[in-house]
KEVO-769153 format. One record per residue (C-alpha): residue in three letters; x, y, z. Coordinates in steps of 0.05 Angstrom, whole numbers. Each point is the difference from the previous one (the first is absolute). Last residue first. Layout:
<atoms>
+------+--------+--------+--------+
: resn :      X :      Y :      Z :
+------+--------+--------+--------+
:  ALA :      X :      Y :      Z :
...
+------+--------+--------+--------+
</atoms>
This chain:
<atoms>
+------+--------+--------+--------+
: resn :      X :      Y :      Z :
+------+--------+--------+--------+
:  TYR :    756 :   -235 :    774 :
:  ALA :     20 :     75 :      1 :
:  GLY :    -52 :     51 :    -28 :
:  SER :      3 :     41 :     63 :
:  SER :     61 :    -18 :     44 :
:  GLY :     -8 :     64 :     40 :
:  PHE :     73 :     -1 :     19 :
:  VAL :     26 :    -14 :    -69 :
:  ALA :    -50 :     43 :    -37 :
:  TRP :      9 :     59 :     49 :
:  THR :     76 :     -3 :    -11 :
:  THR :     -7 :     -8 :    -74 :
:  LYS :    -43 :     63 :     -1 :
:  VAL :     59 :     42 :     22 :
:  LEU :     45 :    -32 :    -54 :
:  ILE :    -56 :      9 :    -54 :
:  SER :     -3 :     74 :     19 :
:  ILE :     74 :      8 :     -7 :
:  ASP :     -1 :    -32 :    -69 :
:  GLN :    -57 :     44 :    -20 :
:  LEU :     39 :     62 :     20 :
:  LEU :     60 :    -24 :    -37 :
:  SER :    -42 :     -4 :    -62 :
:  TRP :    -20 :    -55 :    -52 :
:  ASN :    -65 :     11 :    -38 :
:  ASP :      4 :    -46 :    -61 :
:  VAL :     39 :    -57 :     38 :
:  TYR :    -46 :      7 :     62 :
:  PHE :    -62 :     -1 :    -42 :
:  LEU :     26 :    -62 :    -36 :
:  ASP :     10 :    -37 :     66 :
:  LEU :    -70 :     22 :     24 :
:  ARG :    -32 :    -27 :    -62 :
:  VAL :     40 :    -64 :      5 :
:  THR :    -24 :    -12 :     70 :
:  ASP :    -72 :     18 :    -18 :
:  ASP :      1 :    -49 :    -56 :
:  TRP :     29 :    -56 :     45 :
:  SER :    -58 :     13 :     47 :
:  LEU :     13 :     36 :     65 :
:  ASN :    -16 :    -26 :     70 :
:  SER :     69 :    -31 :      5 :
:  ARG :     34 :     67 :      6 :
:  GLY :    -53 :     54 :      9 :
:  SER :     31 :     66 :    -20 :
:  VAL :     64 :     -2 :     40 :
:  GLN :     29 :    -61 :    -36 :
:  TRP :    -31 :     28 :    -67 :
:  LEU :     43 :     62 :      4 :
:  GLY :     64 :    -37 :     14 :
:  THR :     47 :    -24 :     53 :
:  MET :     73 :    -23 :      6 :
:  GLY :     18 :     19 :    -70 :
:  PRO :     -6 :    -29 :    -70 :
:  ARG :     36 :     39 :    -55 :
:  VAL :    -46 :     39 :    -44 :
:  ASP :    -12 :    -10 :    -75 :
:  LEU :    -26 :    -70 :     16 :
:  ARG :    -71 :     23 :      8 :
:  ARG :      3 :     28 :    -70 :
:  LEU :     -3 :    -73 :    -22 :
:  MET :    -76 :      5 :      9 :
+------+--------+--------+--------+
</atoms>
């Protein structure tokens, strides 16, 4: 679980665009670990694009 800390925090993340508050803690950790293990520039660009939709759609925000 400490592998999550191998990546510096940024302005958004995979779990933020994959359900935010609708996710369980286990799902959040799983997505963080997936990101750490499978990092790519293309995935980062995809997350940035999805962040726009997540913010304006407000899905999963309480």
